[in-house]
C-alpha positions, -999 to 999 in steps of 0.1 A, spaced: 12 -675 520 -12 -674 490 -41 -650 491 -73 -659 473 -86 -628 456 -121 -626 441 -123 -634 404 -126 -602 384 -129 -589 349 -117 -556 333 -142 -539 310 -124 -514 287 -87 -520 281 -72 -486 271 -42 -472 289 -58 -472 324 -76 -505 317 -43 -521 309 -29 -510 342 -58 -527 359 -53 -558 338 -16 -560 347 -23 -556 384 -51 -581 385 -30 -606 365 -2 -602 391 -27 -610 419 -41 -640 399 -75 -625 401 -83 -618 365 -107 -641 347 -108 -621 315 -113 -589 297 -141 -572 277 -129 -548 250 -147 -535 220 -115 -530 199 -110 -565 187 -73 -559 178 -66 -545 212 -85 -573 229 -65 -600 211 -32 -583 217 -39 -582 255 -53 -617 255 -22 -631 239 2 -610 260 -14 -618 294 -28 -652 286 -64 -642 295 -96 -648 276 -117 -621 259 -153 -623 271 -186 -607 262 -201 -583 287 -234 -602 288 -215 -634 297 -197 -619 326 -230 -607 341 -243 -643 341 -212 -659 354 -215 -663 392 -178 -671 396 -170 -635 386 -174 -614 417 -159 -580 407 -159 -559 376 -134 -531 369 -149 -506 345 -124 -484 326 -145 -475 295 -152 -441 282 -170 -419 308 -203 -418 289 -207 -456 291 -199 -461 327 -232 -454 345 -253 -480 326 -226 -506 328 -223 -501 366 -261 -505 370 -260 -537 351 -231 -551 371 -248 -542 404 -281 -557 392 -261 -590 388 -248 -589 423 -212 -581 415 -188 -555 432 -176 -527 409 -146 -505 406 -150 -475 383 -122 -454 368 -127 -418 375 -147 -398 369 -175 -420 383 -199 -396 367 -201 -360 356 -231 -352 379 -234 -356 416 -269 -369 412 -257 -397 390 -230 -407 415 -256 -407 443 -278 -430 422 -250 -454 416 -242 -454 453 -279 -461 462 -279 -490 436 -248 -505 454 -265 -502 487 -296 -519 474 -275 -547 459 -254 -549 490 -222 -547 469 -192 -525 470 -187 -496 446 -154 -478 444 -140 -450 421 -104 -449 411 -91 -416 424 -54 -425 422 -43 -389 414 -64 -374 441 -35 -378 466 -8 -368 442 12 -337 455 5 -318 423 -32 -323 426 -31 -312 463 -11 -281 454 -37 -272 427 -65 -278 452 -48 -256 478 -43 -229 452 -79 -229 441 -91 -228 477 -69 -198 484 -83 -180 454 
């Protein structure tokens, strides 16, 4: 049985971004990548057989339903707001933001847009992280 996944784009293709690219390619859900580093963009484009796109173009493309943002932390908030304003779901690599108020604002934007927003907290459930958390809670 073949599943039809929403068409997605990865914005920011560093180490974590490439993990997202690889996963989305395997699901046949990746429509392209957005990457500032031209050499890196061309390398991934050639290896995964995917186009390099401009951020503004993905916002206008109604076929793209989801955007995975794996850029540097300082860029994420404004990118997420633009994605939501164009009626697309968004996945954000952690941290979603450095301030709780900013995360709350992004959540409210997602509610207004009636779109999903999700932060990648892969390591949150890792045993080492849980042990550190328990240690901090115990003082």
